[in-house]
N, CA, C and O of each residue as an XYZ file, in Angstrom:
260
protein
N       0.844     -1.176      0.000
C       0.000      0.000      0.000
C       0.889      1.237      0.000
O       1.919      1.268      0.672
N       0.492      2.244     -0.746
C       1.312      3.455     -0.767
C       0.821      4.433      0.284
O      -0.355      4.460      0.644
N       1.739      5.216      0.752
C       1.415      6.163      1.818
C       0.711      7.395      1.247
O       0.707      7.612      0.036
N       0.132      8.174      2.107
C      -0.513      9.418      1.705
C       0.499     10.348      1.050
O       0.183     11.021      0.070
N       1.711     10.387      1.585
C       2.756     11.238      1.019
C       3.094     10.815     -0.404
O       3.300     11.661     -1.274
N       3.152      9.508     -0.643
C       3.434      8.998     -1.982
C       2.298      9.347     -2.942
O       2.547      9.704     -4.094
N       1.064      9.245     -2.478
C      -0.080      9.600     -3.318
C      -0.024     11.073     -3.701
O      -0.260     11.435     -4.854
N       0.289     11.918     -2.726
C       0.374     13.352     -2.986
C       1.497     13.633     -3.986
O       1.325     14.428     -4.909
N       2.636     12.984     -3.802
C       3.768     13.176     -4.708
C       3.412     12.728     -6.129
O       3.759     13.398     -7.102
N       2.723     11.602     -6.239
C       2.309     11.107     -7.548
C       1.336     12.077     -8.215
O       1.476     12.387     -9.398
N       0.361     12.548     -7.462
C      -0.589     13.512     -8.025
C       0.113     14.793     -8.459
O      -0.214     15.356     -9.504
N       1.066     15.251     -7.672
C       1.813     16.455     -8.031
C       2.599     16.232     -9.324
O       2.641     17.107    -10.189
N       3.216     15.068     -9.449
C       3.939     14.720    -10.673
C       3.008     14.725    -11.869
O       3.336     15.281    -12.918
N       1.847     14.107    -11.714
C       0.883     14.052    -12.820
C       0.477     15.459    -13.240
O       0.486     15.778    -14.429
N       0.126     16.291    -12.287
C      -0.334     17.636    -12.633
C       0.791     18.517    -13.153
O       0.574     19.319    -14.061
N       1.996     18.382    -12.591
C       3.126     19.190    -13.060
C       3.551     18.797    -14.474
O       3.823     19.662    -15.307
N       3.608     17.510    -14.737
C       4.134     17.029    -16.013
C       3.080     16.916    -17.114
O       3.395     17.099    -18.290
N       1.832     16.615    -16.743
C       0.820     16.311    -17.753
C      -0.426     17.180    -17.668
O      -1.214     17.206    -18.613
N      -0.621     17.876    -16.589
C      -1.781     18.746    -16.449
C      -2.987     18.077    -15.831
O      -3.616     18.622    -14.924
N      -3.308     16.890    -16.324
C      -4.459     16.148    -15.803
C      -4.162     14.651    -15.837
O      -3.302     14.209    -16.598
N      -4.859     13.874    -15.027
C      -4.710     12.419    -15.108
C      -5.084     11.888    -16.498
O      -4.464     10.944    -16.988
N      -6.086     12.487    -17.125
C      -6.500     12.045    -18.466
C      -5.375     12.248    -19.481
O      -5.180     11.406    -20.357
N      -4.635     13.353    -19.376
C      -3.523     13.598    -20.294
C      -2.445     12.527    -20.114
O      -1.888     12.041    -21.098
N      -2.150     12.158    -18.871
C      -1.191     11.083    -18.633
C      -1.731      9.776    -19.198
O      -0.979      9.007    -19.797
N      -3.008      9.517    -19.017
C      -3.615      8.293    -19.558
C      -3.446      8.244    -21.072
O      -3.195      7.174    -21.625
N      -3.579      9.373    -21.747
C      -3.394      9.419    -23.199
C      -1.949      9.060    -23.567
O      -1.720      8.318    -24.523
N      -0.988      9.574    -22.823
C       0.415      9.239    -23.072
C       0.657      7.740    -22.860
O       1.388      7.106    -23.621
N       0.047      7.197    -21.840
C       0.216      5.774    -21.562
C      -0.458      4.919    -22.635
O       0.046      3.851    -22.982
N      -1.589      5.379    -23.159
C      -2.217      4.676    -24.287
C      -1.271      4.648    -25.483
O      -1.153      3.627    -26.160
N      -0.600      5.766    -25.743
C       0.360      5.825    -26.839
C       1.515      4.852    -26.584
O       1.986      4.185    -27.505
N       1.964      4.777    -25.338
C       3.026      3.835    -24.991
C       2.586      2.404    -25.271
O       3.377      1.584    -25.738
N       1.323      2.109    -24.985
C       0.794      0.771    -25.283
C       0.872      0.491    -26.779
O       1.276     -0.598    -27.185
N       0.493      1.457    -27.592
C       0.569      1.301    -29.046
C       2.001      1.034    -29.476
O       2.248      0.181    -30.329
N       2.945      1.759    -28.891
C       4.352      1.604    -29.250
C       4.858      0.195    -28.981
O       5.734     -0.302    -29.689
N       4.310     -0.444    -27.962
C       4.744     -1.804    -27.642
C       4.497     -2.769    -28.804
O       5.194     -3.776    -28.930
N       3.531     -2.476    -29.635
C       3.234     -3.345    -30.767
C       4.300     -3.256    -31.855
O       4.370     -4.125    -32.724
N       5.122     -2.225    -31.816
C       6.105     -2.000    -32.866
C       7.539     -2.221    -32.406
O       8.477     -1.846    -33.109
N       7.720     -2.818    -31.249
C       9.053     -3.137    -30.759
C       9.631     -4.240    -31.644
O       8.940     -5.198    -31.989
N      10.902     -4.095    -32.003
C      11.544     -5.096    -32.852
C      11.628     -6.441    -32.138
O      11.733     -6.511    -30.913
N      11.580     -7.492    -32.927
C      11.661     -8.840    -32.371
C      12.969     -9.019    -31.626
O      13.988     -8.422    -31.973
N      12.924     -9.830    -30.622
C      14.090    -10.191    -29.808
C      14.658     -9.026    -28.997
O      15.759     -9.136    -28.458
N      13.925     -7.911    -28.900
C      14.364     -6.818    -28.049
C      13.995     -7.130    -26.604
O      14.809     -6.971    -25.694
N      12.765     -7.573    -26.408
C      12.267     -7.972    -25.095
C      11.517     -9.277    -25.267
O      11.077     -9.613    -26.367
N      11.372    -10.013    -24.171
C      10.600    -11.249    -24.254
C       9.106    -10.907    -24.286
O       8.693     -9.821    -23.879
N       8.326    -11.837    -24.768
C       6.880    -11.646    -24.803
C       6.344    -11.403    -23.395
O       5.483    -10.546    -23.193
N       6.854    -12.158    -22.426
C       6.404    -11.990    -21.037
C       6.713    -10.587    -20.513
O       5.880     -9.983    -19.839
N       7.902    -10.068    -20.816
C       8.255     -8.713    -20.378
C       7.311     -7.677    -20.972
O       6.854     -6.776    -20.269
N       7.020     -7.801    -22.250
C       6.101     -6.858    -22.900
C       4.699     -6.952    -22.313
O       4.041     -5.932    -22.107
N       4.243     -8.165    -22.044
C       2.913     -8.338    -21.466
C       2.839     -7.773    -20.059
O       1.815     -7.204    -19.680
N       3.899     -7.917    -19.276
C       3.915     -7.365    -17.928
C       3.848     -5.837    -17.965
O       3.135     -5.221    -17.173
N       4.590     -5.237    -18.882
C       4.568     -3.778    -19.021
C       3.188     -3.318    -19.476
O       2.649     -2.349    -18.940
N       2.619     -3.999    -20.450
C       1.290     -3.634    -20.946
C       0.248     -3.741    -19.838
O      -0.616     -2.873    -19.718
N       0.318     -4.779    -19.038
C      -0.619     -4.957    -17.940
C      -0.474     -3.836    -16.915
O      -1.473     -3.320    -16.414
N       0.753     -3.462    -16.604
C       0.986     -2.371    -15.656
C       0.426     -1.055    -16.188
O      -0.223     -0.309    -15.455
N       0.673     -0.781    -17.439
C       0.183      0.467    -18.046
C      -1.342      0.485    -18.047
O      -1.951      1.497    -17.698
N      -1.960     -0.624    -18.436
C      -3.428     -0.681    -18.439
C      -3.993     -0.416    -17.052
O      -4.998      0.281    -16.911
N      -3.353     -0.968    -16.030
C      -3.818     -0.759    -14.660
C      -3.747      0.698    -14.258
O      -4.674      1.221    -13.639
N      -2.653      1.358    -14.606
C      -2.500      2.780    -14.290
C      -3.534      3.607    -15.046
O      -4.146      4.510    -14.476
N      -3.730      3.305    -16.323
C      -4.712      4.034    -17.126
C      -6.108      3.884    -16.531
O      -6.861      4.855    -16.458
N      -6.451      2.690    -16.112
C      -7.770      2.431    -15.525
C      -7.965      3.296    -14.264
O      -9.027      3.888    -14.072
N      -6.943      3.361    -13.420
C      -7.024      4.161    -12.192
C      -7.124      5.642    -12.534
O      -7.928      6.355    -11.934
N      -6.336      6.112    -13.474
C      -6.355      7.532    -13.851
C      -7.722      7.941    -14.380
O      -8.213      9.027    -14.072
N      -8.323      7.090    -15.158
C      -9.616      7.430    -15.771
C     -10.761      7.285    -14.767
O     -11.798      7.932    -14.914
N     -10.581      6.453    -13.764
C     -11.636      6.269    -12.754
C     -11.612      7.380    -11.721
O     -12.633      7.689    -11.105
N     -10.429      7.985    -11.531
C     -10.234      8.922    -10.459
C     -10.792     10.266    -10.679
O     -10.673     11.133     -9.814
């Protein structure tokens, strides 16, 4: 579980760097698209799937919040 201080720091980062959680979610959606164009043998399939799953989870939280 993250602390209140960590949550505040994360929110500050989001607003300072992206303006809104939705703007960060859009950047993360673009990152997901980029994963489809990674050259073969750069990363394992499992590594790419783990990253995609993490990004989807963050996007879901950003859009729900």
